[in-house]
C-alpha positions in Angstrom: 96.0 130.0 93.6 99.7 130.0 92.6 100.5 129.7 88.9 103.7 130.2 86.8 103.6 132.4 83.8 105.5 131.4 80.6 108.3 133.7 81.5 108.7 131.9 84.9 107.2 134.6 87.0 104.4 133.8 89.5 100.8 134.9 89.1 99.3 135.0 92.6 95.5 135.2 93.0 93.6 135.1 96.3 90.7 132.9 95.4 89.2 132.5 98.8 89.4 134.6 102.0 88.5 132.8 105.2 87.1 135.0 107.9 86.9 133.0 111.2 84.2 133.4 113.8 84.7 136.2 116.2 85.9 138.5 113.4 83.1 138.3 110.7 80.1 139.6 112.6 78.3 136.3 112.4 76.7 134.6 115.4 78.4 131.7 117.2 81.1 129.6 115.4 80.1 130.4 111.8 83.0 131.0 109.4 82.5 133.5 106.5 84.1 132.7 103.1 84.6 135.4 100.6 85.5 134.1 97.1 85.6 134.9 93.4 83.2 132.5 91.7 84.6 133.1 88.2 88.1 131.9 89.4 86.6 128.8 91.0 84.6 128.1 87.9 87.8 128.4 85.7 89.7 126.1 88.0 86.9 123.5 87.9 87.1 123.5 84.1 90.9 123.8 83.6 92.5 122.6 86.9 90.1 120.4 88.9 92.9 118.9 90.9 94.1 122.3 92.0 90.5 123.2 92.9 90.2 120.1 95.1 93.5 121.0 96.9 92.1 124.5 97.5 88.8 123.3 98.9 90.3 120.7 101.1 92.9 123.2 102.3 90.1 125.5 103.5 88.3 122.6 105.2 91.4 121.6 107.0 91.7 125.0 108.7 88.6 124.2 110.5 90.3 121.3 112.2 94.0 122.3 112.6 95.8 125.7 112.6 99.3 124.3 111.7 100.0 125.1 108.0 102.7 122.5 107.7 100.5 119.7 109.0 97.7 120.9 106.8 99.9 120.8 103.7 101.0 117.2 104.4 97.5 116.0 105.2 96.1 117.7 102.0 98.8 115.9 99.9 98.0 112.6 101.6 94.3 113.1 100.9 95.1 113.4 97.2 97.5 110.5 97.0 96.8 107.0 95.6 97.8 105.7 99.0 94.8 107.3 100.6 92.5 105.7 98.1 93.9 102.2 98.7 94.6 102.0 102.4 92.0 100.6 104.9 90.4 103.0 107.5 92.6 102.0 110.4 95.8 102.6 108.4 94.5 106.1 107.3 93.7 107.0 110.9 97.1 105.9 112.0 98.9 108.0 109.4 96.8 111.1 110.3 97.9 110.6 113.9 101.5 110.4 112.8 101.1 113.6 111.0 99.8 115.2 114.3 96.4 115.7 112.7 93.5 114.7 114.9 90.9 113.4 112.4 87.2 114.6 113.0 86.0 110.9 113.0 88.7 110.2 115.6 87.6 112.8 118.0 83.9 112.9 117.5 82.4 112.9 114.0 79.1 112.9 115.9 79.6 116.6 116.4 78.6 117.1 112.8 74.7 117.1 112.2 75.4 115.0 109.1 76.3 112.1 111.4 72.6 111.4 112.0 70.3 113.1 109.6 66.5 113.0 110.5 64.6 110.3 108.5 61.0 109.4 109.6 61.0 106.1 107.5 60.3 103.2 109.8 60.8 105.2 113.0 57.5 104.3 114.6 58.4 100.6 114.4 61.3 101.2 116.8 59.1 102.1 119.7 57.2 99.5 121.8 53.5 99.8 122.0 53.1 98.3 125.5 54.6 98.9 128.9 57.9 97.3 127.9 60.8 99.5 126.9 63.9 99.1 124.8 67.1 99.8 126.8 70.0 100.8 124.7 73.4 100.9 126.3 76.9 102.3 125.4 76.1 105.9 124.2 78.8 108.2 123.0 79.5 111.8 123.9 81.5 114.5 122.2 82.2 118.0 123.4 83.5 120.9 121.4 84.5 124.2 123.0 85.2 127.3 120.8 87.0 130.0 122.8 88.5 133.4 122.0 91.4 134.5 124.2 92.3 138.0 125.3 94.9 138.3 122.6 92.2 137.8 120.0 93.1 134.4 119.0 90.3 131.9 118.7 90.5 128.2 118.8 88.3 125.1 118.9 89.1 122.2 121.3 87.3 118.8 121.0 87.5 116.2 123.7 88.9 113.1 122.0 88.1 110.6 124.8 85.0 108.5 124.1 84.9 107.5 127.7 84.4 111.1 128.6 80.7 110.2 128.7 81.1 108.6 132.1 82.5 111.8 133.6 79.2 113.5 132.8 76.7 110.6 132.9 78.0 107.6 134.8 76.4 104.3 133.8 74.2 105.9 131.3 71.8 104.4 128.7 68.9 105.3 126.4 65.4 104.0 126.8 62.8 103.9 124.0 59.3 103.7 125.3 55.7 103.8 124.1 54.4 107.0 122.7 57.6 107.6 120.6 59.5 108.8 123.7 63.2 108.6 124.5 64.8 108.9 127.9 68.5 109.3 128.7 69.2 107.9 132.1 72.3 107.9 134.3 71.6 106.1 137.5 75.2 106.3 138.4 75.0 110.0 138.8 77.4 112.6 137.3 77.9 116.3 136.9 74.9 117.1 134.8 72.4 114.4 135.8 70.3 116.0 138.5 67.2 114.9 136.4 66.5 112.6 133.6 66.6 113.8 130.0 63.2 113.2 128.5 62.5 113.5 124.8 59.6 113.3 122.3 60.3 112.1 118.8 58.2 113.3 115.9 58.0 110.1 113.8 56.8 112.2 110.8 60.0 114.2 110.6 62.7 112.5 112.7 63.1 115.6 114.8 63.5 115.3 118.6 62.7 117.8 121.4 63.9 117.2 124.9 63.3 118.5 128.5 64.2 117.4 132.0 67.5 119.2 132.6 66.9 122.8 133.7 70.1 124.3 132.4 70.6 122.1 129.3 68.2 122.2 126.5 68.7 119.4 124.0 67.3 119.0 120.6 68.0 116.3 118.2 67.5 114.0 115.2 66.8 110.3 114.7 66.6 107.7 112.1 66.6 103.9 112.1 70.4 103.9 112.5 71.0 106.5 115.2 69.9 109.0 117.8 71.7 112.4 118.1 70.9 114.9 120.8 72.7 118.3 120.9 73.0 121.1 123.4 74.7 124.5 122.5 75.6 127.2 124.9 77.0 130.7 124.4 79.1 132.2 127.2 80.4 135.4 125.8 83.7 134.6 124.2 83.1 130.9 124.6 80.7 128.7 122.7 80.3 125.0 123.5 78.5 122.1 121.8 77.6 118.9 123.7 76.4 115.9 121.7 74.9 112.6 122.9 74.9 109.9 120.3 73.5 106.4 120.2 74.1 104.1 117.2 71.1 101.8 116.6 71.7 98.3 115.2 69.7 95.1 115.1 71.2 94.0 118.4 70.1 97.3 120.0 66.5 96.9 119.0 65.6 93.7 120.8 62.8 94.5 123.3 63.9 94.3 127.0 61.9 95.2 130.0 63.4 98.3 131.7 65.4 97.5 134.7 
């Protein structure tokens, strides 16, 4: 935090120290934050706006490593303009600032995009030989890589059509027995076998099998299905997410083709 004393001098206090993955001893892509709770508590009571700037600043570092861009985005987030503009205008401004918004490149990478909820799940699955075919799934891929010079970075594929590179002509199938299949009859790099999943309708958790090298687990509620595969390859960690939004139009029963 940067504050001015009555005599005009600056009082500099390091409130938070961010230790990125690869340097903090934690597994995978976890980031370690060291902070002074008494300082954050004092800021919350005396300077809540400054505390908000600080917390958003640390969040932005997880998505962009350009300090100038992060400062502009942080100020925009705290502006009256941000509160009043519609979503499409906000996304356009973030693009103009050269900040790739998480929702723009795959908000589905975050588990919060589809939290498990068992309420009403069993009613989504047919009880007979018919099946519900749900088309137009989404895919997001995030790759965290540390280079030889010690610099680590995260890259997210921003192209929603990337799904067709991996799973051409793909769709989800909901069938009796609380089962989900992910099928790609058009072929693709990773579709030597179908992905078959079992949904626990008492928890909303999903376990999958069918692809030898790719173990997917996931979550489900009445609004979405989210399947995730994580892979560690030494200095590189990748996350692959398959996501299907569920709406009333998706849940009309159709016989599987």
